[in-house]
C-alpha positions as semicolon CSV with decimal commas, in nm:
position;residue;x (nm);y (nm);z (nm)
1;M;-13,319;-9,611;-13,057
2;R;-13,529;-9,403;-13,239
3;N;-13,802;-9,436;-13,001
4;A;-13,576;-9,498;-12,663
5;T;-13,413;-9,178;-12,726
6;R;-13,570;-8,944;-12,973
7;W;-13,221;-8,758;-13,088
8;M;-13,081;-9,121;-13,228
9;P;-13,294;-9,070;-13,539
10;A;-13,159;-8,743;-13,578
11;L;-12,780;-8,853;-13,593
12;V;-12,874;-9,104;-13,837
13;V;-13,049;-8,846;-14,069
14;A;-12,812;-8,568;-14,059
15;T;-12,496;-8,837;-14,108
16;G;-12,693;-8,959;-14,431
17;L;-12,727;-8,594;-14,562
18;A;-12,431;-8,498;-14,494
19;L;-12,200;-8,818;-14,617
20;A;-12,415;-8,834;-14,949
21;G;-12,271;-8,540;-15,081
22;G;-11,933;-8,643;-15,060
23;A;-12,009;-8,984;-15,194
24;A;-12,174;-8,829;-15,492
25;A;-11,899;-8,562;-15,550
26;Q;-11,602;-8,776;-15,517
27;K;-11,547;-9,178;-15,511
28;Q;-11,351;-9,231;-15,162
29;P;-11,007;-9,498;-15,216
30;D;-11,001;-9,851;-15,122
31;P;-10,934;-9,912;-14,853
32;P;-11,100;-9,588;-14,679
33;P;-10,880;-9,463;-14,398
34;A;-10,996;-9,595;-14,087
35;A;-10,984;-9,359;-13,796
36;G;-10,960;-9,336;-13,344
37;G;-11,189;-9,215;-13,113
38;K;-11,203;-8,829;-12,936
39;G;-11,021;-8,877;-12,622
40;G;-10,970;-9,249;-12,613
41;P;-10,653;-9,443;-12,636
42;A;-10,681;-9,522;-13,021
43;A;-10,643;-9,150;-13,087
44;G;-10,298;-9,059;-12,961
45;A;-10,254;-8,674;-12,852
46;Q;-10,403;-8,538;-13,169
47;S;-10,751;-8,723;-13,124
48;Q;-10,832;-8,524;-12,856
49;K;-10,887;-8,242;-13,073
50;L;-11,134;-8,426;-13,240
51;H;-11,426;-8,397;-12,987
52;L;-11,502;-8,033;-13,124
53;T;-11,480;-8,130;-13,478
54;P;-11,751;-8,142;-13,802
55;P;-11,875;-8,255;-14,110
56;P;-11,834;-8,389;-14,480
57;P;-11,911;-8,210;-14,794
58;I;-12,302;-8,193;-14,832
59;G;-12,451;-8,328;-15,123
60;Q;-12,892;-8,450;-15,162
61;A;-12,920;-8,720;-14,954
62;P;-13,039;-9,038;-15,127
63;R;-13,271;-9,266;-14,918
64;P;-13,126;-9,591;-14,857
65;Q;-13,307;-9,862;-14,995
66;P;-13,325;-10,165;-14,795
67;R;-13,191;-10,464;-14,945
68;Q;-13,439;-10,760;-14,983
69;A;-13,307;-11,096;-14,987
70;Q;-13,398;-11,290;-15,298
71;P;-13,511;-11,646;-15,214
72;A;-13,308;-11,894;-15,417
73;P;-13,476;-12,136;-15,667
74;T;-13,528;-12,463;-15,505
75;Q;-13,360;-12,712;-15,710
76;P;-13,550;-13,099;-15,702
77;H;-13,385;-13,379;-15,508
78;Q;-13,257;-13,678;-15,750
79;A;-13,159;-13,965;-15,576
80;Q;-12,948;-14,075;-15,834
81;P;-12,730;-13,773;-16,007
82;R;-12,634;-13,855;-16,346
83;Q;-12,275;-13,861;-16,377
84;G;-12,061;-13,654;-16,634
85;Q;-12,304;-13,396;-16,736
86;P;-12,167;-13,016;-16,664
87;G;-12,304;-12,845;-16,408
88;T;-12,494;-13,145;-16,216
89;G;-12,423;-13,347;-15,886
90;P;-12,369;-13,206;-15,555
91;Q;-12,091;-12,958;-15,599
92;A;-12,244;-12,792;-15,898
93;S;-12,563;-12,760;-15,712
94;Q;-12,441;-12,555;-15,403
95;K;-12,233;-12,346;-15,674
96;L;-12,603;-12,306;-15,877
97;H;-12,820;-12,260;-15,611
98;L;-12,901;-11,934;-15,790
99;T;-12,928;-12,033;-16,137
100;P;-13,257;-12,151;-16,276
101;P;-13,274;-12,506;-16,369
102;P;-13,307;-12,614;-16,729
103;P;-13,687;-12,584;-16,877
104;I;-13,825;-12,918;-16,748
105;G;-14,095;-13,031;-16,999
106;Q;-14,197;-13,328;-17,177
107;A;-13,929;-13,531;-17,326
108;Q;-13,833;-13,413;-17,745
109;P;-14,133;-13,505;-17,957
110;R;-14,042;-13,754;-18,222
111;A;-14,148;-13,780;-18,589
112;P;-14,488;-13,945;-18,598
113;Q;-14,468;-14,298;-18,720
114;P;-14,670;-14,425;-19,016
115;Q;-14,916;-14,686;-18,878
116;P;-14,684;-14,866;-18,640
117;Q;-14,713;-15,256;-18,597
118;P;-14,830;-15,390;-18,230
119;R;-14,542;-15,558;-18,062
120;Q;-14,473;-15,722;-17,747
121;A;-14,300;-15,443;-17,567
122;Q;-13,891;-15,564;-17,443
123;P;-13,753;-15,411;-17,145
124;Q;-13,445;-15,190;-17,258
125;Q;-13,192;-15,024;-17,108
126;R;-13,170;-14,675;-17,206
127;P;-12,944;-14,398;-17,107
128;A;-13,114;-14,113;-16,962
129;Q;-13,265;-13,771;-17,114
130;P;-13,337;-13,485;-16,988
131;G;-13,679;-13,384;-16,894
132;T;-13,780;-13,780;-16,922
133;G;-13,798;-14,077;-16,678
134;P;-13,969;-14,128;-16,315
135;Q;-13,798;-13,844;-16,148
136;A;-13,852;-13,606;-16,432
137;S;-14,217;-13,667;-16,381
138;Q;-14,212;-13,601;-16,040
139;K;-14,083;-13,277;-16,121
140;L;-14,335;-13,234;-16,426
141;H;-14,645;-13,304;-16,211
142;L;-14,481;-13,165;-15,890
143;T;-14,669;-13,491;-15,738
144;P;-14,461;-13,747;-15,558
145;P;-14,563;-14,100;-15,592
146;S;-14,813;-14,244;-15,320
147;I;-14,626;-14,437;-15,023
148;P;-14,814;-14,733;-14,885
149;P;-14,846;-14,653;-14,491
150;D;-14,578;-14,775;-14,246
151;N;-14,748;-15,008;-14,042
152;R;-14,472;-15,111;-13,831
153;G;-14,560;-14,865;-13,542
154;P;-14,342;-14,570;-13,408
155;R;-13,943;-14,651;-13,338
156;P;-13,844;-14,788;-13,036
157;G;-13,809;-14,463;-12,785
158;S;-13,977;-14,235;-13,021
159;R;-14,255;-13,951;-12,861
160;T;-14,518;-13,794;-13,051
161;P;-14,547;-13,432;-12,978
162;N;-14,876;-13,491;-12,738
163;E;-14,639;-13,722;-12,528
164;R;-14,361;-13,467;-12,533
165;E;-14,641;-13,206;-12,405
166;A;-14,767;-13,452;-12,134
167;Q;-14,418;-13,533;-12,012
168;R;-14,370;-13,177;-11,933
169;R;-14,711;-13,148;-11,777
170;E;-14,645;-13,457;-11,529
171;P;-14,483;-13,455;-11,210
172;N;-14,107;-13,628;-11,175
173;P;-14,176;-13,986;-11,035
174;S;-13,829;-13,925;-10,811
175;W;-13,964;-13,609;-10,606
176;P;-14,097;-13,755;-10,257
177;A;-14,457;-13,659;-10,197
178;L;-14,565;-13,327;-10,031
179;P;-14,562;-13,294;-9,662
180;P;-14,942;-13,323;-9,505
181;R;-15,107;-12,944;-9,400
182;M;-15,073;-12,807;-9,067
183;D;-15,398;-12,873;-8,866
184;N;-15,429;-12,536;-8,858
185;E;-15,272;-12,313;-9,110
186;P;-15,187;-11,943;-9,056
187;A;-15,440;-11,702;-9,206
188;A;-15,156;-11,547;-9,460
189;L;-15,094;-11,923;-9,591
190;A;-15,466;-11,922;-9,668
191;T;-15,468;-11,648;-9,845
192;L;-15,149;-11,749;-10,040
193;R;-15,285;-12,032;-10,166
194;Q;-15,536;-11,821;-10,309
195;L;-15,325;-11,635;-10,500
196;L;-15,150;-11,949;-10,643
197;S;-15,318;-12,069;-10,984
198;D;-15,536;-12,408;-10,983
199;D;-15,300;-12,606;-11,082
200;V;-14,978;-12,511;-10,815
201;Q;-14,910;-12,739;-10,535
202;L;-14,751;-12,601;-10,202
203;G;-14,577;-12,789;-9,953
204;Y;-14,352;-12,669;-9,664
205;A;-14,146;-12,841;-9,356
206;E;-14,267;-12,536;-9,119
207;A;-14,510;-12,248;-9,166
208;R;-14,549;-11,963;-8,900
209;Q;-14,709;-11,637;-8,866
210;E;-14,605;-11,328;-8,725
211;G;-14,802;-11,055;-8,754
212;E;-14,850;-10,979;-9,116
213;V;-14,514;-11,158;-9,200
214;L;-14,552;-11,511;-9,293
215;T;-14,278;-11,736;-9,318
216;L;-14,177;-12,064;-9,442
217;R;-13,918;-12,289;-9,426
218;D;-13,843;-12,576;-9,681
219;A;-14,080;-12,420;-9,891
220;D;-14,198;-12,687;-10,235
221;L;-14,410;-12,561;-10,494
222;R;-14,490;-12,838;-10,817
223;R;-14,684;-12,745;-11,107
224;G;-14,637;-13,030;-11,381
225;A;-14,278;-13,119;-11,425
226;E;-14,163;-12,780;-11,299
227;R;-14,076;-12,776;-10,902
228;L;-13,920;-12,485;-10,722
229;L;-13,767;-12,534;-10,380
230;V;-13,733;-12,197;-10,130
231;Q;-13,515;-12,294;-9,844
232;E;-13,696;-11,990;-9,681
233;L;-13,962;-11,778;-9,768
234;I;-14,065;-11,457;-9,576
235;L;-14,390;-11,241;-9,719
236;E;-14,536;-10,941;-9,559
237;A;-14,908;-10,852;-9,619
238;P;-14,949;-11,106;-9,918
239;G;-15,277;-11,013;-10,063
240;T;-15,523;-10,980;-10,387
241;E;-15,394;-10,655;-10,408
242;G;-15,007;-10,718;-10,404
243;L;-14,713;-10,758;-10,155
244;R;-14,564;-10,490;-9,914
245;R;-14,199;-10,676;-9,907
246;G;-14,112;-11,025;-9,986
247;E;-13,808;-11,223;-9,930
248;A;-13,635;-11,558;-10,063
249;R;-13,341;-11,756;-9,971
250;N;-13,176;-12,052;-10,186
251;L;-13,403;-12,104;-10,478
252;R;-13,397;-12,432;-10,679
253;L;-13,623;-12,446;-10,990
254;E;-13,615;-12,790;-11,139
255;A;-13,793;-12,803;-11,515
256;P;-13,727;-13,039;-11,787
257;E;-13,527;-12,795;-12,001
258;A;-13,350;-12,620;-11,759
259;A;-13,234;-12,589;-11,365
260;V;-13,212;-12,264;-11,186
261;T;-13,053;-12,198;-10,875
262;M;-13,085;-11,837;-10,668
263;E;-12,906;-11,761;-10,377
264;R;-13,159;-11,456;-10,262
265;L;-13,442;-11,255;-10,359
266;E;-13,610;-10,959;-10,247
267;I;-13,909;-10,786;-10,361
268;G;-14,090;-10,414;-10,245
269;G;-14,404;-10,241;-10,280
270;L;-14,595;-10,485;-10,512
271;A;-14,933;-10,376;-10,597
272;M;-15,145;-10,523;-10,859
273;L;-15,333;-10,212;-11,034
274;P;-15,690;-10,226;-11,148
275;L;-15,773;-10,428;-11,445
276;R;-15,957;-10,246;-11,755
277;P;-16,333;-10,315;-11,817
278;G;-16,380;-10,691;-11,941
279;Q;-16,037;-10,770;-11,859
280;E;-15,976;-11,075;-11,676
281;P;-15,665;-11,118;-11,392
282;G;-15,492;-11,346;-11,647
283;E;-15,446;-11,104;-11,892
284;R;-15,310;-10,860;-11,684
285;E;-15,029;-10,635;-11,857
286;P;-14,712;-10,507;-11,721
287;D;-14,846;-10,137;-11,704
288;Q;-15,096;-10,267;-11,445
289;I;-14,817;-10,386;-11,185
290;A;-14,655;-10,140;-10,969
291;L;-14,311;-10,289;-10,809
292;E;-14,094;-10,086;-10,598
293;S;-13,799;-10,273;-10,607
294;L;-13,633;-10,611;-10,713
295;R;-13,329;-10,753;-10,638
296;F;-13,141;-11,105;-10,653
297;S;-12,808;-11,231;-10,671
298;G;-12,642;-11,511;-10,757
299;L;-12,827;-11,661;-11,026
300;E;-12,736;-11,935;-11,235
301;V;-12,929;-12,140;-11,564
302;R;-12,805;-12,486;-11,689
303;E;-13,001;-12,553;-11,986
304;R;-12,997;-12,916;-12,113
305;S;-12,870;-12,784;-12,471
306;G;-12,505;-12,691;-12,246
307;T;-12,603;-12,337;-12,237
308;R;-12,490;-12,181;-11,852
309;V;-12,569;-11,832;-11,774
310;T;-12,451;-11,705;-11,390
311;L;-12,533;-11,357;-11,253
312;A;-12,387;-11,186;-10,975
313;R;-12,630;-10,930;-10,926
314;F;-12,968;-10,763;-11,037
315;D;-13,146;-10,452;-10,902
316;L;-13,488;-10,298;-11,060
317;S;-13,622;-9,976;-10,880
318;G;-13,911;-9,754;-11,023
319;W;-14,124;-9,988;-11,236
320;R;-14,485;-9,779;-11,266
321;A;-14,630;-9,642;-11,583
322;G;-14,547;-9,305;-11,628
323;Q;-14,280;-9,295;-11,405
324;A;-13,869;-9,340;-11,514
325;G;-13,685;-9,661;-11,359
326;R;-13,384;-9,782;-11,340
327;A;-13,280;-10,146;-11,381
328;G;-12,867;-10,268;-11,394
329;L;-12,650;-10,570;-11,331
330;E;-12,345;-10,745;-11,214
331;G;-12,116;-10,980;-11,326
332;L;-12,326;-11,143;-11,625
333;E;-12,136;-11,483;-11,782
334;V;-12,273;-11,674;-12,072
335;G;-12,142;-12,030;-12,137
336;L;-12,191;-12,149;-12,502
337;S;-12,185;-12,501;-12,650
338;G;-12,139;-12,525;-13,037
339;A;-12,094;-12,203;-13,124
340;P;-11,784;-11,998;-13,279
341;V;-11,713;-11,841;-12,934
342;D;-11,765;-12,032;-12,576
343;Q;-11,785;-11,741;-12,319
344;V;-11,935;-11,392;-12,301
345;R;-11,851;-11,175;-11,962
346;V;-12,028;-10,847;-11,912
347;A;-11,888;-10,681;-11,600
348;S;-12,174;-10,427;-11,537
349;A;-12,456;-10,270;-11,741
350;S;-12,769;-10,073;-11,638
351;M;-13,037;-9,851;-11,787
352;E;-13,244;-9,560;-11,637
353;G;-13,429;-9,271;-11,726
354;H;-13,723;-9,487;-11,901
355;D;-14,073;-9,592;-11,814
356;I;-13,986;-9,952;-11,764
357;A;-14,364;-10,096;-11,734
358;A;-14,447;-9,911;-12,074
359;L;-14,119;-10,047;-12,247
360;M;-14,242;-10,391;-12,144
361;T;-14,590;-10,355;-12,216
362;S;-14,486;-10,249;-12,588
363;A;-14,258;-10,550;-12,589
364;V;-14,574;-10,792;-12,503
365;R;-14,779;-10,591;-12,758
366;N;-14,506;-10,586;-13,016
367;E;-14,535;-10,215;-13,065
368;A;-14,288;-9,936;-13,089
369;P;-14,184;-9,777;-12,781
370;S;-14,366;-9,468;-12,659
371;R;-14,174;-9,174;-12,600
372;P;-13,965;-9,167;-12,298
373;P;-14,057;-8,951;-12,009
374;A;-13,881;-8,580;-12,000
375;G;-13,548;-8,590;-11,844
376;R;-13,252;-8,791;-11,857
377;Q;-13,192;-9,154;-11,985
378;A;-12,904;-9,367;-12,009
379;Y;-12,752;-9,691;-12,105
380;R;-12,447;-9,821;-11,982
381;V;-12,233;-10,153;-12,068
382;E;-11,890;-10,172;-11,933
383;G;-11,622;-10,515;-11,926
384;V;-11,710;-10,720;-12,249
385;Q;-11,532;-10,979;-12,329
386;V;-11,596;-11,247;-12,559
387;L;-11,395;-11,573;-12,541
388;R;-11,297;-11,875;-12,743
389;G;-11,096;-12,179;-12,553
390;G;-11,027;-11,935;-12,259
391;Q;-10,858;-11,673;-12,473
392;G;-11,020;-11,337;-12,565
393;V;-11,109;-11,296;-12,910
394;A;-11,294;-10,961;-12,873
395;G;-11,440;-10,704;-12,640
396;M;-11,539;-10,340;-12,552
397;G;-11,426;-10,149;-12,249
398;R;-11,744;-9,916;-12,222
399;L;-12,022;-9,837;-12,416
400;L;-12,238;-9,517;-12,264
401;I;-12,547;-9,401;-12,434
402;E;-12,724;-9,064;-12,284
403;G;-13,008;-8,866;-12,401
404;E;-13,195;-8,594;-12,242
405;A;-13,556;-8,477;-12,358
406;R;-13,732;-8,168;-12,264
407;E;-14,079;-8,065;-12,281
408;D;-14,015;-7,762;-12,503
409;G;-13,918;-8,077;-12,743
410;F;-13,567;-8,005;-12,719
411;S;-13,345;-8,348;-12,740
412;G;-13,010;-8,399;-12,751
413;G;-12,786;-8,688;-12,687
414;R;-12,410;-8,821;-12,658
415;I;-12,298;-9,207;-12,794
416;A;-11,937;-9,334;-12,657
417;V;-11,807;-9,663;-12,721
418;N;-11,409;-9,701;-12,585
419;E;-11,179;-10,019;-12,672
420;V;-11,405;-10,190;-12,889
421;V;-11,045;-10,497;-12,938
422;V;-11,051;-10,699;-13,225
423;E;-10,754;-10,972;-13,101
424;R;-10,559;-11,166;-13,400
425;T;-10,747;-11,535;-13,413
426;P;-10,756;-11,715;-13,775
427;E;-11,046;-11,560;-13,877
428;T;-10,913;-11,177;-13,863
429;A;-10,556;-11,261;-13,940
430;V;-10,608;-11,116;-14,308
431;V;-10,780;-10,811;-14,176
432;L;-10,508;-10,757;-13,930
433;D;-10,201;-10,836;-14,187
434;V;-10,373;-10,586;-14,441
435;V;-10,295;-10,293;-14,175
436;G;-9,995;-10,492;-14,028
437;L;-10,122;-10,498;-13,677
438;D;-10,180;-10,786;-13,444
439;R;-10,498;-10,629;-13,294
440;L;-10,763;-10,360;-13,349
441;S;-10,816;-10,112;-13,093
442;M;-11,139;-9,891;-13,203
443;D;-11,351;-9,575;-13,032
444;L;-11,618;-9,377;-13,153
445;T;-11,823;-9,065;-13,015
446;I;-12,168;-8,890;-13,109
447;D;-12,246;-8,597;-12,967
448;A;-12,599;-8,403;-13,108
449;S;-12,898;-8,238;-13,057
450;W;-13,194;-8,107;-13,188
451;T;-13,405;-7,762;-13,117
452;P;-13,768;-7,776;-13,267
453;A;-13,841;-7,431;-13,301
454;N;-13,601;-7,402;-13,609
455;E;-13,603;-7,772;-13,643
456;R;-13,173;-7,719;-13,600
457;L;-12,972;-8,040;-13,575
458;D;-12,629;-7,962;-13,450
459;V;-12,367;-8,298;-13,454
460;S;-12,065;-8,145;-13,213
461;A;-11,865;-8,477;-13,259
462;F;-11,888;-8,765;-13,482
463;A;-11,534;-8,895;-13,447
464;F;-11,361;-9,242;-13,504
465;G;-11,053;-9,373;-13,456
466;V;-10,822;-9,666;-13,462
467;R;-10,516;-9,664;-13,237
468;D;-10,195;-9,629;-13,380
469;L;-10,350;-9,598;-13,751
470;G;-10,572;-9,255;-13,742
471;A;-10,836;-9,048;-13,631
472;L;-11,149;-8,908;-13,829
473;A;-11,377;-8,663;-13,719
474;L;-11,705;-8,489;-13,850
475;G;-11,937;-8,229;-13,724
476;W;-12,188;-7,978;-13,886
477;S;-12,496;-7,801;-13,820
478;M;-12,834;-7,776;-14,042
479;E;-13,195;-7,604;-14,043
480;G;-13,499;-7,799;-14,180
481;V;-13,446;-8,148;-14,067
482;N;-13,742;-8,313;-13,869
483;I;-13,685;-8,608;-13,730
484;E;-14,035;-8,702;-13,653
485;N;-14,057;-8,775;-14,051
486;P;-13,718;-8,788;-14,206
487;G;-13,679;-8,703;-14,559
488;A;-14,043;-8,551;-14,542
489;S;-13,899;-8,247;-14,721
490;P;-13,548;-8,264;-14,819
491;E;-13,560;-7,927;-14,974
492;A;-13,626;-7,764;-14,630
493;V;-13,313;-7,870;-14,539
494;R;-13,032;-7,575;-14,519
495;L;-12,664;-7,625;-14,438
496;L;-12,527;-7,353;-14,161
497;Q;-12,205;-7,507;-14,135
498;A;-11,952;-7,821;-14,127
499;Q;-11,593;-7,922;-14,082
500;L;-11,348;-8,244;-14,108
501;R;-11,032;-8,322;-13,968
502;Y;-10,859;-8,624;-14,014
503;A;-10,571;-8,705;-13,765
504;D;-10,291;-8,967;-13,944
505;Q;-10,076;-9,204;-13,735
506;S;-10,003;-9,420;-13,981
507;L;-10,245;-9,533;-14,213
508;Y;-10,137;-9,366;-14,499
509;E;-9,786;-9,475;-14,516
510;R;-9,944;-9,859;-14,485
511;T;-10,152;-9,778;-14,772
512;L;-9,868;-9,637;-14,963
513;A;-9,683;-9,958;-14,894
514;D;-10,012;-10,160;-14,941
515;Q;-10,049;-10,022;-15,300
516;A;-9,728;-10,007;-15,408
517;R;-9,676;-10,423;-15,304
518;R;-10,035;-10,462;-15,498
519;Q;-9,915;-10,275;-15,831
520;N;-9,517;-10,374;-15,796
521;M;-9,413;-10,038;-15,756
522;T;-9,240;-9,814;-15,491
523;P;-9,395;-9,646;-15,254
524;A;-9,236;-9,299;-15,383
525;Q;-9,419;-9,403;-15,712
526;V;-9,761;-9,381;-15,523
527;R;-9,721;-9,085;-15,353
528;D;-9,631;-8,938;-15,699
529;Q;-9,960;-9,097;-15,861
530;H;-10,134;-8,925;-15,551
531;R;-9,970;-8,575;-15,599
532;E;-10,055;-8,567;-15,995
533;M;-10,420;-8,699;-15,890
534;V;-10,498;-8,412;-15,639
535;T;-10,329;-8,140;-15,869
536;A;-10,541;-8,235;-16,153
537;A;-10,841;-8,230;-15,957
538;L;-10,813;-7,888;-15,780
539;T;-10,647;-7,656;-16,010
540;G;-10,851;-7,448;-16,196
541;P;-10,823;-7,187;-16,536
542;R;-10,744;-6,933;-16,273
543;P;-10,579;-6,844;-15,978
544;D;-10,857;-6,913;-15,695
545;P;-10,761;-6,855;-15,312
546;A;-10,985;-7,120;-15,156
547;L;-10,932;-7,360;-15,422
548;D;-10,556;-7,318;-15,401
549;G;-10,558;-7,362;-15,035
550;L;-10,758;-7,701;-15,029
551;R;-10,510;-7,818;-15,275
552;E;-10,205;-7,707;-15,127
553;A;-10,330;-7,859;-14,798
554;L;-10,391;-8,232;-14,959
555;L;-10,007;-8,223;-15,155
556;R;-9,847;-8,128;-14,806
557;F;-10,019;-8,451;-14,645
558;V;-9,961;-8,677;-14,938
559;A;-9,575;-8,514;-14,940
560;G;-9,564;-8,617;-14,575
561;Q;-9,510;-8,250;-14,458
562;A;-9,858;-8,296;-14,274
563;R;-9,999;-8,534;-14,042
564;E;-10,347;-8,368;-13,977
565;V;-10,594;-8,181;-14,265
566;E;-10,914;-7,983;-14,130
567;I;-11,149;-7,856;-14,409
568;I;-11,382;-7,624;-14,264
569;A;-11,707;-7,560;-14,468
570;R;-11,915;-7,162;-14,341
571;P;-12,103;-7,076;-14,629
572;P;-12,216;-6,678;-14,639
573;A;-12,574;-6,828;-14,623
574;P;-12,753;-7,132;-14,575
575;V;-12,723;-7,348;-14,853
576;T;-12,987;-7,575;-14,930
577;L;-12,911;-7,944;-15,049
578;D;-13,014;-7,901;-15,392
579;A;-12,776;-7,590;-15,433
580;A;-12,488;-7,829;-15,296
581;Q;-12,572;-8,077;-15,521
582;A;-12,577;-7,859;-15,834
583;A;-12,280;-7,687;-15,720
584;M;-12,104;-7,984;-15,729
585;A;-12,174;-8,078;-16,067
586;Q;-12,052;-7,780;-16,168
587;G;-11,704;-7,860;-16,044
588;P;-11,456;-7,814;-15,703
589;A;-11,447;-7,427;-15,755
590;A;-11,824;-7,339;-15,776
591;A;-11,866;-7,627;-15,459
592;I;-11,605;-7,454;-15,289
593;A;-11,756;-7,094;-15,370
594;L;-12,081;-7,189;-15,261
595;L;-12,000;-7,347;-14,900
596;G;-11,723;-7,100;-14,794
597;V;-11,449;-7,391;-14,782
598;R;-11,113;-7,325;-14,612
599;A;-10,824;-7,595;-14,538
600;T;-10,549;-7,644;-14,339
601;A;-10,259;-7,888;-14,284
602;R;-10,051;-7,937;-13,995
């Protein structure tokens, strides 16, 4: 989303910077506590506070390096694998595909024989030795033996790629012949024929023109093996420069790979913008087309592979370069064949505030999207269901991504994901059994803004929660964050304030029970271990109000006397990441003093 909404990289960079210090200072327990989102059903009453909460310990932010997949060495195929040898056979091959094969070379040299006497060679069955024989020869020289040409001709029913391409271009022999043209075709129809490519044939049952409006009934357009049937086609002022209005009803497309039907299609204000110097009409790009509105309803696509897509409604408006547009859909259903799930449903989805023409042009050119126009951008997805055998396996109530970009460079935005549900299935049963739930219901909220004057990043909320388990929320403010070039000057980043809040609903008690079961202990004994660990880590050589306050807050939580812990860092002066990392290396007391940490438990 870096180029689509400019505030998104700020969230990613800041999250990495903020979480890096905590990861360097202390390993997270296994498993880490899950959490619930702000204001969502996963957070309960306490989670309502999480929207206003913030951040983790701050330290040097290591730049994550992408993991490069290492290709497995190819194992030569052996037609007759040796039996009884360790590390051979199909099963061993599957396990050892990341292990290089034994060295392949010539057979073990033999001691030279003095003056061997020539004799008639006798056929002899000898056990195969590693690195010898005809199969080893293929490995050594990487040259397979010559294969005589197959003169039997093509197999019955097989087709060459050229033949398959020809079939896609050849008309279906079952189609009826196109009706003859009218003696005096309307002038608008002649213009329409000129707009169609030379390989498109047009037929119709009736054609009439009233003023600038052309009406065709039972229109039939054909190109190769594709045929488009339109029960009624209405075109107002069609011409080389565009179309004022168009309407089509009951469309049906027949093609070799799919069949498409559509109840209604409407187009308004279609304009062909001037070509660039030296550009051909067929090279026109999306930003050289303007479209006021496009909408259709009742779409159904059936592919030969078995995939079926239906869409109740689609609307698009404001397609023009440099202008913010909108697109939305309702009632999307995708039926899959041969997949782990067989149906996906989306109640509605929309996008607004983006230059749609520029986005499509960037996609065609395979380029990064340009900066969106100043103003507000938003993405919404609601009512997602994933089904298998008619039963729900996952879903999402709502996804909202909002962003704002101003001329002065300010950008801000919000991400809210509500009711992400994972149902119990054979694949998820193991995870659900660990936490003792029949289903997971999760929420996520992120609110952030960036001001270019002082390169200030404010993350007012980064909250995640799981219903019936708990909710975690963070927030922080930093200066010197360059979202245009993240990581360019980490020494310039300064922490202004940070906050972390965790509200437990049952996760800690479930963790105690699980750890006790695995270690053959009681939950009380595990709790005692946690208390000893906290005491040892946060007890200094002399009384320290800040350090002692953090220790006592965590001990109250471990003892079950509090269900919510809040840690706030407000340093007296902005703290650089290098200074924070150096303080953490000295121990908890130095880091707490530098960052101005205060903790409370409720």
